[in-house]
KEVOLUM-390389 format. One record per residue (C-alpha): y, x, z; residue number from 1. Coordinates in Angstrom, 3 decimals, padded with zeros to 6 digits, always signed. Each point is the difference from the previous one (the first is absolute). Example, Ala and Ser with C-alpha at 12.3 -4.5 7.8 and 13.67 -1.06 7.14 Angstrom:
<yy -004.500 | xx +012.300 | zz +007.800 | pos 1>
<yy +003.440 | xx +001.370 | zz -000.660 | pos 2>
***
This chain:
<yy -017.551 | xx -001.688 | zz -001.451 | pos 1>
<yy +001.516 | xx +001.964 | zz +002.855 | pos 2>
<yy +003.759 | xx +000.426 | zz +000.067 | pos 3>
<yy +002.098 | xx +002.235 | zz +002.224 | pos 4>
<yy +003.635 | xx +000.199 | zz +001.051 | pos 5>
<yy +001.567 | xx +003.230 | zz +001.210 | pos 6>
<yy +002.257 | xx -000.258 | zz +003.056 | pos 7>
<yy +001.962 | xx +003.140 | zz +000.798 | pos 8>
<yy +003.440 | xx +001.415 | zz +000.734 | pos 9>
<yy +002.463 | xx +001.616 | zz -002.391 | pos 10>
<yy +001.816 | xx +003.300 | zz +000.424 | pos 11>
<yy +003.000 | xx +001.305 | zz -001.934 | pos 12>
<yy -002.364 | xx +002.308 | zz -001.919 | pos 13>
<yy -001.382 | xx -001.776 | zz -003.089 | pos 14>
<yy -002.678 | xx +002.622 | zz -000.560 | pos 15>
<yy -001.273 | xx -000.404 | zz +003.560 | pos 16>
<yy -000.074 | xx -003.791 | zz -000.358 | pos 17>
<yy -002.047 | xx +000.177 | zz -003.194 | pos 18>
<yy -002.415 | xx +002.608 | zz +001.342 | pos 19>
<yy -000.691 | xx -001.961 | zz +003.191 | pos 20>
<yy -000.599 | xx -003.192 | zz -001.928 | pos 21>
<yy -002.299 | xx +001.745 | zz -002.451 | pos 22>
<yy -002.128 | xx +001.009 | zz +003.003 | pos 23>
<yy -000.041 | xx -003.577 | zz +001.265 | pos 24>
<yy -000.913 | xx -001.297 | zz -003.460 | pos 25>
<yy -002.933 | xx +002.423 | zz -000.120 | pos 26>
<yy -001.105 | xx -001.244 | zz +003.418 | pos 27>
<yy +000.205 | xx -003.616 | zz -001.176 | pos 28>
<yy -002.028 | xx +000.877 | zz -003.097 | pos 29>
<yy -002.585 | xx +001.731 | zz +002.190 | pos 30>
<yy -000.351 | xx -003.304 | zz +001.850 | pos 31>
<yy -000.648 | xx -001.988 | zz -003.154 | pos 32>
<yy +003.435 | xx -001.369 | zz -000.877 | pos 33>
<yy +000.443 | xx -000.760 | zz -003.703 | pos 34>
<yy +003.590 | xx -001.285 | zz +000.056 | pos 35>
<yy +002.448 | xx +001.839 | zz +002.265 | pos 36>
<yy +003.654 | xx -000.839 | zz +000.538 | pos 37>
<yy +002.830 | xx +002.089 | zz +001.416 | pos 38>
<yy +003.173 | xx -001.490 | zz +001.462 | pos 39>
<yy +003.412 | xx -000.627 | zz -001.584 | pos 40>
<yy +001.869 | xx +003.142 | zz -001.183 | pos 41>
<yy -003.103 | xx +001.868 | zz +001.037 | pos 42>
<yy +001.211 | xx +003.563 | zz -000.529 | pos 43>
<yy +003.363 | xx -000.201 | zz +001.803 | pos 44>
<yy +001.708 | xx -001.311 | zz +003.071 | pos 45>
<yy +001.692 | xx -003.381 | zz -000.419 | pos 46>
<yy +003.216 | xx +001.532 | zz -001.345 | pos 47>
<yy +001.865 | xx -003.279 | zz -000.740 | pos 48>
<yy +001.003 | xx -000.042 | zz +003.661 | pos 49>
<yy +003.224 | xx +001.520 | zz -001.349 | pos 50>
<yy +001.919 | xx +000.087 | zz -003.279 | pos 51>
<yy -000.192 | xx +003.646 | zz -000.929 | pos 52>
<yy -000.302 | xx +001.151 | zz -003.620 | pos 53>
<yy -001.978 | xx +003.097 | zz +000.971 | pos 54>
<yy -003.171 | xx -002.087 | zz +000.153 | pos 55>
<yy +000.045 | xx -000.719 | zz -003.718 | pos 56>
<yy -001.422 | xx +003.506 | zz -000.431 | pos 57>
<yy -003.172 | xx -001.225 | zz +001.725 | pos 58>
<yy -000.869 | xx -002.407 | zz -002.814 | pos 59>
<yy -002.938 | xx +000.843 | zz -002.278 | pos 60>
<yy -001.470 | xx -001.401 | zz -003.187 | pos 61>
<yy -003.670 | xx -000.553 | zz -000.720 | pos 62>
<yy -000.374 | xx +003.637 | zz -001.050 | pos 63>
<yy +001.428 | xx +001.272 | zz +003.264 | pos 64>
<yy -001.936 | xx +001.911 | zz +002.620 | pos 65>
<yy -000.853 | xx -002.979 | zz +002.201 | pos 66>
<yy -001.591 | xx -002.267 | zz -002.608 | pos 67>
<yy -001.633 | xx +002.956 | zz -001.763 | pos 68>
<yy -001.588 | xx +001.087 | zz +003.282 | pos 69>
<yy -001.383 | xx -003.426 | zz +000.814 | pos 70>
<yy -001.269 | xx -000.480 | zz -003.550 | pos 71>
<yy -002.068 | xx +003.135 | zz +000.442 | pos 72>
<yy -001.326 | xx -001.227 | zz +003.334 | pos 73>
<yy -000.872 | xx -003.416 | zz -001.460 | pos 74>
<yy -001.916 | xx +001.600 | zz -002.857 | pos 75>
<yy -001.758 | xx +002.528 | zz +002.236 | pos 76>
<yy -001.111 | xx -002.579 | zz +002.574 | pos 77>
<yy -000.426 | xx -002.900 | zz -002.454 | pos 78>
<yy +002.251 | xx -002.272 | zz +002.033 | pos 79>
<yy +002.890 | xx -002.319 | zz -000.777 | pos 80>
<yy +003.371 | xx +000.702 | zz +001.604 | pos 81>
<yy +003.269 | xx -001.837 | zz +000.622 | pos 82>
<yy +002.770 | xx +002.576 | zz +000.343 | pos 83>
<yy +003.544 | xx -001.278 | zz +000.634 | pos 84>
<yy +002.865 | xx +002.456 | zz -000.688 | pos 85>
<yy +003.711 | xx +000.207 | zz -000.842 | pos 86>
<yy -000.216 | xx -000.171 | zz -003.795 | pos 87>
<yy +002.465 | xx +001.172 | zz -002.648 | pos 88>
<yy -000.492 | xx -001.327 | zz -003.525 | pos 89>
<yy +002.558 | xx +000.499 | zz -002.785 | pos 90>
<yy +002.710 | xx +000.694 | zz +002.572 | pos 91>
<yy -000.764 | xx -003.209 | zz +001.903 | pos 92>
<yy -001.410 | xx +000.092 | zz +003.517 | pos 93>
<yy -002.616 | xx -002.330 | zz +001.472 | pos 94>
<yy -002.086 | xx -000.545 | zz +003.112 | pos 95>
<yy -003.359 | xx +000.110 | zz -001.754 | pos 96>
<yy -003.710 | xx -000.172 | zz +000.776 | pos 97>
<yy -002.222 | xx +001.783 | zz -002.534 | pos 98>
<yy -003.550 | xx -001.273 | zz -000.431 | pos 99>
<yy -002.492 | xx +002.735 | zz -000.921 | pos 100>
<yy -003.606 | xx -000.711 | zz -000.927 | pos 101>
<yy -003.156 | xx +001.954 | zz +000.771 | pos 102>
<yy +000.368 | xx +002.013 | zz -003.205 | pos 103>
<yy +003.381 | xx +001.266 | zz +001.117 | pos 104>
<yy +001.838 | xx -002.209 | zz -002.475 | pos 105>
<yy +003.185 | xx -001.895 | zz +000.765 | pos 106>
<yy -000.971 | xx -003.595 | zz -000.723 | pos 107>
<yy +003.427 | xx -001.365 | zz +000.833 | pos 108>
<yy +002.700 | xx -000.272 | zz +002.600 | pos 109>
<yy +001.940 | xx -002.532 | zz +001.998 | pos 110>
<yy +003.729 | xx +000.374 | zz +000.645 | pos 111>
<yy +001.463 | xx -001.562 | zz +003.133 | pos 112>
<yy +001.894 | xx -003.157 | zz -000.908 | pos 113>
<yy +001.687 | xx -001.128 | zz +003.215 | pos 114>
<yy +002.275 | xx +002.700 | zz +001.392 | pos 115>
<yy +001.588 | xx -000.177 | zz +003.462 | pos 116>
<yy +003.627 | xx +001.082 | zz +000.273 | pos 117>
<yy +001.183 | xx +000.096 | zz +003.594 | pos 118>
<yy +000.537 | xx +002.484 | zz +002.799 | pos 119>
<yy -002.797 | xx +002.611 | zz -000.067 | pos 120>
<yy -001.465 | xx -001.532 | zz -003.204 | pos 121>
<yy +002.197 | xx +001.078 | zz -002.926 | pos 122>
<yy -002.442 | xx -000.609 | zz -002.814 | pos 123>
<yy +002.416 | xx -001.356 | zz -002.599 | pos 124>
<yy +001.799 | xx +003.323 | zz +000.252 | pos 125>
<yy -003.108 | xx +001.867 | zz -001.156 | pos 126>
<yy -002.254 | xx -002.367 | zz -001.936 | pos 127>
<yy +000.236 | xx -002.238 | zz -003.030 | pos 128>
<yy -001.628 | xx -003.415 | zz +000.405 | pos 129>
<yy -003.554 | xx +000.191 | zz -001.311 | pos 130>
<yy -000.348 | xx -001.024 | zz -003.640 | pos 131>
<yy -003.780 | xx -000.229 | zz -000.423 | pos 132>
<yy -000.572 | xx -003.413 | zz +001.523 | pos 133>
<yy -003.093 | xx -000.505 | zz +002.132 | pos 134>
<yy -002.917 | xx +001.624 | zz -001.841 | pos 135>
<yy -003.623 | xx +000.191 | zz +001.100 | pos 136>
<yy -002.416 | xx +002.862 | zz -000.525 | pos 137>
<yy -003.739 | xx +000.073 | zz -000.619 | pos 138>
<yy -001.717 | xx +002.688 | zz +002.079 | pos 139>
<yy -003.732 | xx -000.139 | zz -000.561 | pos 140>
<yy -001.155 | xx -003.503 | zz +000.913 | pos 141>
<yy +003.134 | xx -000.778 | zz +002.033 | pos 142>
<yy +003.364 | xx -001.259 | zz -001.203 | pos 143>
<yy +002.868 | xx +001.091 | zz +002.222 | pos 144>
<yy +003.696 | xx -000.626 | zz +000.330 | pos 145>
<yy +002.741 | xx +001.989 | zz +001.728 | pos 146>
<yy +003.320 | xx -001.055 | zz +001.493 | pos 147>
<yy +002.192 | xx +002.256 | zz +002.128 | pos 148>
<yy +001.360 | xx -000.618 | zz +003.507 | pos 149>
<yy +003.020 | xx -002.351 | zz -000.310 | pos 150>
<yy -001.836 | xx -001.869 | zz -002.786 | pos 151>
<yy -002.362 | xx -001.420 | zz +002.624 | pos 152>
<yy +002.782 | xx -002.253 | zz +001.328 | pos 153>
<yy -000.180 | xx -002.004 | zz -003.237 | pos 154>
<yy -003.145 | xx -002.127 | zz -000.448 | pos 155>
<yy +000.340 | xx -000.042 | zz -003.773 | pos 156>
<yy -000.765 | xx +003.725 | zz -000.289 | pos 157>
<yy -003.592 | xx -000.100 | zz +001.209 | pos 158>
<yy -000.575 | xx -003.437 | zz -001.521 | pos 159>
<yy +001.063 | xx +001.272 | zz -003.438 | pos 160>
<yy -002.628 | xx +002.741 | zz +000.134 | pos 161>
<yy -002.763 | xx -002.204 | zz +001.383 | pos 162>
<yy +000.613 | xx -002.527 | zz -002.777 | pos 163>
<yy -000.511 | xx +002.866 | zz -002.450 | pos 164>
<yy -003.350 | xx +000.837 | zz +001.590 | pos 165>
<yy +000.710 | xx +002.320 | zz +002.945 | pos 166>
<yy -002.762 | xx -000.182 | zz +002.603 | pos 167>
<yy +001.710 | xx +002.405 | zz +002.362 | pos 168>
<yy +003.695 | xx +000.818 | zz +000.269 | pos 169>
<yy +001.151 | xx +003.249 | zz +001.554 | pos 170>
<yy +003.390 | xx +000.050 | zz +001.743 | pos 171>
<yy +001.108 | xx +003.593 | zz +000.679 | pos 172>
<yy +002.962 | xx -000.099 | zz +002.374 | pos 173>
<yy +002.414 | xx +001.854 | zz +002.241 | pos 174>
<yy +000.411 | xx -002.581 | zz +002.737 | pos 175>
<yy +001.819 | xx +000.379 | zz +003.318 | pos 176>
<yy +000.295 | xx -003.643 | zz +001.095 | pos 177>
<yy -003.337 | xx -001.431 | zz +001.037 | pos 178>
<yy +000.903 | xx -003.635 | zz +000.724 | pos 179>
<yy -001.419 | xx -001.557 | zz -003.168 | pos 180>
<yy -002.150 | xx +002.820 | zz -001.416 | pos 181>
<yy -003.364 | xx -001.434 | zz +000.993 | pos 182>
<yy +001.064 | xx -003.610 | zz -000.556 | pos 183>
<yy +001.159 | xx +000.602 | zz -003.575 | pos 184>
<yy -003.107 | xx +001.923 | zz -001.009 | pos 185>
<yy -002.291 | xx -002.685 | zz +001.393 | pos 186>
<yy +002.053 | xx -002.706 | zz -001.701 | pos 187>
<yy -000.269 | xx +001.734 | zz -003.370 | pos 188>
<yy -003.772 | xx +000.238 | zz +000.467 | pos 189>
<yy -000.426 | xx -003.673 | zz +000.974 | pos 190>
<yy +002.342 | xx -001.518 | zz -002.588 | pos 191>
<yy -001.566 | xx +002.055 | zz -002.782 | pos 192>
<yy -003.584 | xx +000.286 | zz +001.284 | pos 193>
<yy +000.143 | xx +003.717 | zz -000.742 | pos 194>
<yy -000.426 | xx +003.252 | zz +001.865 | pos 195>
<yy +003.272 | xx +001.559 | zz +001.167 | pos 196>
<yy +000.426 | xx +003.628 | zz +001.070 | pos 197>
<yy +003.246 | xx +000.897 | zz +001.739 | pos 198>
<yy +000.643 | xx +003.748 | zz +000.269 | pos 199>
<yy +002.652 | xx +001.383 | zz +002.334 | pos 200>
<yy +000.995 | xx +003.396 | zz +001.387 | pos 201>
<yy +000.595 | xx +001.311 | zz +003.502 | pos 202>
<yy +002.601 | xx +002.099 | zz +001.769 | pos 203>
<yy +003.727 | xx +000.734 | zz -000.063 | pos 204>
<yy +001.555 | xx +001.915 | zz -002.875 | pos 205>
<yy +003.693 | xx +000.514 | zz +000.736 | pos 206>
<yy +002.070 | xx +000.277 | zz +003.201 | pos 207>
<yy +001.883 | xx -003.293 | zz -000.398 | pos 208>
<yy -003.139 | xx -002.041 | zz -000.705 | pos 209>
<yy +000.093 | xx -003.004 | zz +002.319 | pos 210>
<yy -003.558 | xx -001.263 | zz -000.330 | pos 211>
<yy -003.140 | xx +002.089 | zz -000.310 | pos 212>
<yy -002.278 | xx -000.926 | zz -002.904 | pos 213>
<yy -002.728 | xx -001.913 | zz +001.778 | pos 214>
<yy -003.054 | xx +000.519 | zz -002.179 | pos 215>
<yy -002.311 | xx -003.012 | zz +000.427 | pos 216>
<yy -001.521 | xx +000.445 | zz -003.443 | pos 217>
<yy -002.446 | xx -002.846 | zz -000.466 | pos 218>
<yy -002.223 | xx -001.893 | zz -002.423 | pos 219>
<yy -000.271 | xx -003.797 | zz -000.015 | pos 220>
<yy -002.856 | xx -001.916 | zz -001.616 | pos 221>
<yy +000.427 | xx -003.144 | zz -002.174 | pos 222>
<yy -000.357 | xx -002.265 | zz +003.042 | pos 223>
<yy +002.928 | xx +001.693 | zz +001.715 | pos 224>
<yy -002.107 | xx +002.013 | zz +002.453 | pos 225>
<yy +000.974 | xx +003.587 | zz +000.793 | pos 226>
<yy -003.112 | xx +002.011 | zz -000.752 | pos 227>
<yy +001.332 | xx +003.510 | zz +000.538 | pos 228>
<yy +003.115 | xx +001.535 | zz +001.574 | pos 229>
<yy +001.436 | xx +003.119 | zz +001.582 | pos 230>
<yy +002.562 | xx +000.381 | zz +002.785 | pos 231>
<yy +002.730 | xx +002.664 | zz +000.115 | pos 232>
<yy -002.220 | xx +003.010 | zz -000.586 | pos 233>
<yy -000.620 | xx +001.889 | zz -003.220 | pos 234>
<yy -003.190 | xx -001.047 | zz -001.714 | pos 235>
<yy -001.769 | xx -001.983 | zz -002.689 | pos 236>
<yy -000.637 | xx -003.717 | zz -000.112 | pos 237>
<yy -003.187 | xx -001.009 | zz -001.817 | pos 238>
<yy -001.170 | xx -003.394 | zz -001.208 | pos 239>
<yy -002.902 | xx -001.138 | zz -002.141 | pos 240>
<yy +001.099 | xx -002.437 | zz -002.684 | pos 241>
<yy -002.589 | xx -002.645 | zz -000.770 | pos 242>
<yy +000.623 | xx -002.109 | zz -003.086 | pos 243>
<yy -002.547 | xx -002.587 | zz +001.090 | pos 244>
<yy +001.975 | xx -000.402 | zz +003.239 | pos 245>
<yy +003.133 | xx -000.567 | zz -002.061 | pos 246>
<yy -001.827 | xx -002.570 | zz -002.140 | pos 247>
<yy -001.244 | xx -001.859 | zz +003.067 | pos 248>
<yy +003.514 | xx +000.004 | zz +001.462 | pos 249>
<yy +001.324 | xx -001.600 | zz -003.177 | pos 250>
<yy -002.737 | xx -002.636 | zz +000.169 | pos 251>
<yy +000.798 | xx -000.717 | zz +003.638 | pos 252>
<yy +003.765 | xx -000.031 | zz -000.537 | pos 253>
<yy +000.591 | xx -000.809 | zz -003.684 | pos 254>
<yy +003.767 | xx +000.417 | zz +000.140 | pos 255>
<yy +000.254 | xx +001.889 | zz -003.282 | pos 256>
<yy -002.022 | xx -002.642 | zz -001.853 | pos 257>
<yy +002.454 | xx -002.672 | zz +001.139 | pos 258>
<yy +003.095 | xx +001.810 | zz -001.223 | pos 259>
<yy +002.244 | xx -001.914 | zz -002.395 | pos 260>
<yy +001.372 | xx +001.320 | zz -003.259 | pos 261>
<yy +003.410 | xx -001.375 | zz +000.946 | pos 262>
<yy +000.483 | xx +002.886 | zz +002.470 | pos 263>
<yy +000.737 | xx +002.321 | zz -002.918 | pos 264>
<yy -002.259 | xx +002.766 | zz +001.317 | pos 265>
***
């Protein structure tokens, strides 16, 4: 199965962001992608750079324009989509990734669990800690997991989903510090003998932004090898997921088989 990750920039215009990504999703579908992921908070700039209540008006629920639009696209093109947005649900706010199947149905969602709270990353101000655990989702013949950005710093996140059957874990992110980006994604792939797709954005979004979002969206195979990546330009990263390759990796490096129940995971 071919997967794709969309790497682009964000403007302050939500409608423009959605429309541009819809075009990129169509392009990915034209090139055979069956599972396509957008990046973290995919319809807005990274607004938690400051604590400003005006951004709460940007939150949407599953019936909002963004998810409704991508559900239509998924159904029309018969593709599966991962669409992360600023979610409001019963007056609570979350950093959420919606998983939409090729019938345009919402099969589930993941809510970001580990929230940074420091200069330029004021996520506790906006988001409630995710309350859905670490679910996995069946999309055709593939079982996927999703964790979001800061979650990748915690090995238990990806491991929890792989133990539940995830063969590939998508990590939509807004990352500005590149030092351990590649290292962490490769480590997750090796430790879990799973495919890992890290999705990042590019560009600068506000005048005081110190570091430009560096892109470097990439896919790592179960042996820890980077099989597809993009630099700082807008584009689409493709990778062909081969379950037999995953099986052979788990025969070669049977780490999961040797796990102990005493870990508690």
